[in-house]
Steps between C-alpha positions, in 0.01 A plus 500: 500500500530878511771617749255741661251219560776278641607780735143556613451130568828487694397796714161339557664173612737683735214693654306178553805338663549798733132531593524282814802681643347837408186401687709417807666843471156664486393314815826609665427860402151471647654367824722811518196720430283338772786529750532872419125568483255227617243418232125440542420146630295408192783596263759321714286185509460507122876538443571228758268260316668578167844451657402163654355382170810607306733330751301174500492502121881539483546218751262275303683575175839428655396173664296346220732566206843376402609788277845559345776671697425860396127454560570353846714803587217733401242307703733492804552876475125565477411270793773609741457871423133457599608316817747780573217757496292272725784459754573873523128573534481253788812636671367857484185393683694358798626702799827676414447473125824465306699518825279258691536137598317383184759636255700169490209360296665687210811286553283189507360603162859548377583147617197361314590707196862387488401137547232458236514790250730523199818702572405786265152520653648492852733792425220703339266435795765611752542822301121539494485455880774761557323750270167439675657544844673819379165640384340409833785666695534824308153554347246340730673538838690821417825382658838652424841338508582172331703314764217271606390436141857423394542253787168330410596484133848362578362236738229405251755456222745303717221286641370421153844408365588279797166322487539458127841338545402277793135405445519482121802269527319280752180492294704415193672219688171354625342523157801334344488214751127454447542503124786253529288263711215516251731449205667206676165333557401562140827356374451189715149455371612549138788260544261239634264567209789472258614173654149363458503652150194711564683782326595499134831387361804727551567766244842373410728202542616468856314818600207507741310819552378584849210706366177332391348604172255792523206274413575254787354654820684455830178375655478213252860396565459523876185291485670235284807479723285473814292219351812304406656557843189366671491188281873434545485566875215250533690234303825549698328493838309187400826331395675603820232356723431182303866403438643613835722765339701766676486739204322502164607779266429623147802659332469704181769496230620836372517592132871421470449157656781554753321568828191399692272729702253407775143529372312327784599306810337284768724436802527521878854632483569870560857523371439485122741675267332736249704377203561501212656155475718353232315296238813301410610334824392190686170326456340826383734536204484131417118491501478809277766384255353150467140626516407212729416437862796421728520413869782447751510355850753436772730719711605713200147584390519835682776617265247515215258746666669846498211703639557452877696767690563245778494157344280257699522123488390397148458131420357514148412751230323487163507748207223493237534729196201692367517435126312710248526378140806302605675802648556546876321802645559432866563237764299340777748411778401318822700361794436315826687385806443128438784321321256272323515551126192632326288210379369464148150601616639808677697602193188452290311722743768766467481472121124544509540800729744655252251444217222649715710811556572525127129466421415770755755731341379417150134552594575837656712593200211424267265694727729802502534484122121481463454792737764696314330423170166602652646832616660561159180414317308738725744780424493418130120492506485845660755636254308349205175655626666840533640469147164385363328809642764736354371665183784738411871444444584707809265292717646176362856614574408603855315173567788297355766669715282468813440134420873436461558641850291211633761252383834680517652787695644751254606864508471587133247418229472600134253418223616544141293468182636399162386654171567243231439749217775739614716241686497729802450435870326753724530515880137565590507457881767502772474441874805575715817704474556700182137482385489859371805450278379173346125540441421578136849419369520310171788296361568288196514122498856406602705238685368596844309270733163654415554453126631145548201403714258638239686318221549167680183507717690369804571666834853635557755517656569147618397451866418871517862599574575839347845645436476857360865489394434212259128522426290773340129529576377782274797681344845606621370851551170389653544266796311404816653549847783257575369203699612137536166338405303578186250299296363593157178309422337491155136609465380231260165469320472208258880473495528868403689734732317824578781621724668412828447516877828582678546444875812599695604446861784615722507151656712231343321194357163673537355314200576138582373188326202487739363839395595538133239257355221679687620838377505366145137387537410842637678666208287299257185623679631858476562453127147370437346784701720751319390362165135517610543860617648592163213334314247673726667834436494431127131407513424819692693700241312331217172569676571864585765630259493581132736266318636762260573790737511347849239753616173404668244348267143628462342270761769559765498878453119514511494310831778716646329819383172405668690447825678837466167675429347351815798623703477849346126511576544387858783739587375781273828522308549608136562250220539534124482266202707535183437322168792517255471397136777492238415722203467343154618164630332312212725691259805382699391136464418542131827680419755330722338167583354351816842424651587869502150572625562269796835671553324838517243368749777362720683833476189692603463260795857582605422873476201453729705297750769767500269800539242363746531539875525211745135533602368505141361184338560452125338244275454416133134477405565346160650606171671839535285621793647543850338606826661672802327522842648781713431488874479825702529699176268785411414631156806727482748232606349248257526748213868560581569126504315453173704779339825335615386171345411672174825695472715202604350281226529782246877522558552122489650356181428142392728323254389281208642358179344793316664759720417683823139528606318742730145481631273717714212432732174660606393501864164540672486593869199452730509618864306323777228565608420788265515282187348189659437338837569141389733316268269478199407868515859613550628282216228632269595857589867433426401346168298808416797726578724277287256536208524877529883475483476282190246727331700808593806397301660225714828522698327690778352468847136572583353521848134403520230752580122497472489628140692189383217276616355292220824473299648153444842407369 
């Protein structure tokens, strides 16, 4: 982009960013003016309405959006500068004005400002308030001496700083505590979901993530955990009442198999330890290691139940493991005061209760998986619909990236296309940091991840873990921003790679096993849509472009010309039509052959592309005849363009086996509406002017006039 254009755009953006604060300054200036010289009521009411609307709009913008840091600072500055004008206007209307009893409202605004605005915005607003008060003192009220203003400014600054230090610290502390409580509850819920295996498998051996995958909504997990808790609570309470138990408890086994955590409990006791408890000691460890039900009774039975803070009298206890595919997942532990051993029927009841709990967990797990699959299919369906409606490569890329955001949270996305004929990759779209430097870059097939994915047709790197020190994405010189997670997906159509879809994230393990298969399916949809867009573009080119020159063909140019003529008629603007014909072209074909003749036609097409303006339409009407439609061009401008075309072709040298070759052209020009009011009449007039050029010795330009009527080329 031209530096001047970039500078103009930058200035325009800065002016737009400063518009809100500038508006507040204008309102402040009007307040000074009305204090100095009261304005008419109608004018004051109009300005007051505009000020109220502007203030409410700033407040609405600030409250409804969650912008980035710099945008938040700007919105805070705009809102509080408006509020500053409102406060000073209110204070001036009270008895005593700036020295009256209402002036402390300014300090209240400073307290609000320091508590909720960004520090930079708070400092700028305090400066704005001091400047406004200075203008009111010296301009509007005509006061001299700055002692009172200095004391107000000093107190305002000190008050703002102290409030910032005290209130901001307290607000930060409260927010941190609230966030900690919420995160604690979420962690508990996720841990319960993980124990019940509602979440997917861990990402690595011995590692358990505390964050659910992006495609697993918190609501779904919470619902699943609540349903399991209700079923387990019902089973435990039923056991406690029917078997005369003191406590019935479900303990979940952690991933390492070393400790047990309380999942649900039914008891009358208050002093229950929170755990965790060892999974290797006593009856608990024995039941888990043997994977069988064990019970104890007698005076030492209480030693096997570690969950009481104050151990009551325990006569018997029974531990029943919850086995899933032969592996213990948890433990159902019950105890009672009676020293009578648990009977066979009671143990059978406890075993059935354990199986009931397992079935409840399994049913909810299946339900959650079905709901998750339903959600994923819905997202995939929406993404597929968006891709199906995309008709251009740019639309396909945009729909594909937006669809990927439904399944994974990423900060960086790239689409590359591979040209098999040249063995080159092109970065055709980038979203995220460094987009301007990467878009449009081309690189040769190499040992990078993109090239390997295209060659092997498999996503890389393994598990989506990216190490820029060891791995190369594009080339050593051309690299994406450093981030721990990156996934390069092939865009495959019939096992042929069109290119790649690259996703990057600043979060570790962002592309886990639960999300990668879905992204691969999405990438295949993107590839098919991309292939369809290319075929559609090719069909459009075949239908509208001349195969030899790449210019518009006769049908496409005729349709476009009719449209341009209608526009020129409606808006009463000039338009001209040029017909260009290569002189003695048959002799070129007869002397040098049709291959050289085609070469000359292509060369003339390049001349026309090079000379024409952006608003001109150029087409090949067949053989060696070309037509140019010039919008907003009168007779004089069309003649100048035609002369440039003629002289440019005259100086062009074509090469052949028989030596260099030069050709010339004749041009006929017809202005609208003098030469014709519709396409057929205008084309006929241009043809008549072309005939005059041919008959007059060729290699010349003729502009139509009435005396040429009746000639035909």
